[in-house]
C-alpha positions as CSV (number, residue, x, y, z in Angstrom):
1,X,0.0,0.0,0.0
2,X,1.5,3.4,-1.0
3,X,2.8,5.6,1.7
4,X,0.9,8.8,2.2
5,X,2.6,12.2,2.9
6,X,1.6,13.8,6.2
7,X,2.5,17.0,7.7
8,X,4.4,17.1,11.1
9,X,1.2,18.0,12.9
10,X,-0.8,15.1,11.5
11,X,1.9,12.6,12.4
12,X,1.5,13.4,16.1
13,X,-2.3,13.4,16.3
14,X,-4.6,10.6,17.1
15,X,-7.2,9.2,14.7
16,X,-10.1,11.1,16.0
17,X,-8.2,14.2,16.0
18,X,-7.3,13.7,12.4
19,X,-10.8,13.2,11.5
20,X,-11.8,16.3,13.0
21,X,-9.1,18.2,11.3
22,X,-10.0,16.7,7.8
23,X,-13.8,17.3,8.4
24,X,-15.4,20.2,6.6
25,X,-16.4,23.0,9.0
26,X,-20.1,23.7,9.5
27,X,-19.5,27.3,8.1
28,X,-18.3,25.8,4.8
29,X,-21.2,23.5,4.5
30,X,-23.8,26.2,5.1
31,X,-24.8,27.8,1.9
32,X,-28.0,29.7,2.8
33,X,-27.3,33.4,2.6
34,X,-28.4,35.7,5.5
35,X,-31.5,37.8,4.9
36,X,-29.6,41.0,4.8
37,X,-27.1,39.5,2.3
38,X,-30.0,38.3,0.1
39,X,-31.3,41.8,0.1
40,X,-27.8,43.3,-0.9
41,X,-27.5,40.7,-3.6
42,X,-31.0,41.5,-5.0
43,X,-30.4,45.3,-5.0
44,X,-26.9,44.8,-6.4
45,X,-28.0,42.7,-9.3
46,X,-30.9,45.0,-10.0
47,X,-28.7,48.0,-10.2
48,X,-26.2,46.1,-12.4
49,X,-28.9,45.0,-14.7
50,X,-30.2,48.6,-14.9
51,X,-26.9,50.1,-15.6
52,X,-26.0,47.6,-18.2
53,X,-29.5,48.2,-20.1
54,X,-28.8,52.0,-19.8
55,X,-25.4,51.5,-21.5
56,X,-26.5,49.1,-24.2
57,X,-29.7,50.6,-25.2
58,X,-28.3,53.2,-27.7
59,X,-26.6,50.4,-29.6
60,X,-29.8,48.3,-29.5
61,X,-31.9,51.4,-30.8
62,X,-29.4,51.8,-33.8
63,X,-29.4,48.1,-34.5
64,X,-33.2,48.0,-34.7
65,X,-33.2,51.0,-36.9
66,X,-30.7,49.3,-39.2
67,X,-32.8,46.2,-39.3
68,X,-36.0,48.0,-40.3
69,X,-34.5,50.8,-42.5
70,X,-36.0,51.3,-46.0
71,X,-33.8,50.7,-49.0
72,X,-34.8,53.2,-51.6
73,X,-33.6,53.7,-55.2
74,X,-30.6,55.6,-53.8
75,X,-29.6,52.6,-51.4
76,X,-30.0,52.0,-47.9
77,X,-30.8,54.8,-45.5
78,X,-27.9,54.1,-43.1
79,X,-24.3,53.1,-44.0
80,X,-23.7,51.4,-40.7
81,X,-24.1,51.5,-36.9
82,X,-22.2,54.8,-36.3
83,X,-23.9,56.5,-39.3
84,X,-27.2,55.4,-37.9
85,X,-26.7,56.6,-34.4
86,X,-25.2,59.9,-35.6
87,X,-28.2,60.5,-37.8
88,X,-30.6,59.6,-35.1
89,X,-28.8,62.2,-32.8
90,X,-28.8,64.9,-35.6
91,X,-32.4,64.4,-36.5
92,X,-34.1,63.6,-33.2
93,X,-31.7,64.6,-30.5
94,X,-29.4,62.6,-28.2
95,X,-32.1,61.5,-25.8
96,X,-33.8,59.6,-28.7
97,X,-31.1,56.9,-28.4
98,X,-32.7,55.9,-25.1
99,X,-36.3,55.5,-26.5
100,X,-37.9,52.6,-24.9
101,X,-35.8,52.7,-21.7
102,X,-38.8,52.3,-19.4
103,X,-39.9,49.0,-21.0
104,X,-36.4,47.9,-21.2
105,X,-35.8,48.3,-17.5
106,X,-39.2,46.4,-16.9
107,X,-38.0,43.5,-19.1
108,X,-34.8,43.2,-16.7
109,X,-37.1,42.8,-13.7
110,X,-39.0,39.7,-15.3
């Protein structure tokens, strides 16, 4: 049978002491978060989801406009994502890049 390596502390302990040292602690086994910790996690995740939605919505608005653009005899309405976003800002104002923010934030809650 192969010889196992032991630390000096383990060599001088009895079998019950070794079992106690090697057994997982109760704190390591318990996975249920405390009530306050759960509230902090819920608030943190909600704020993170809202911030992510606010940062990505302008790109999403421009993407949707590119997808539904009219292609006339002179070609497509937009040349690309940045052209689309700049034309939206020029024609409708910067706030129009965040059109639909309220429904987008509600979607994050679901």
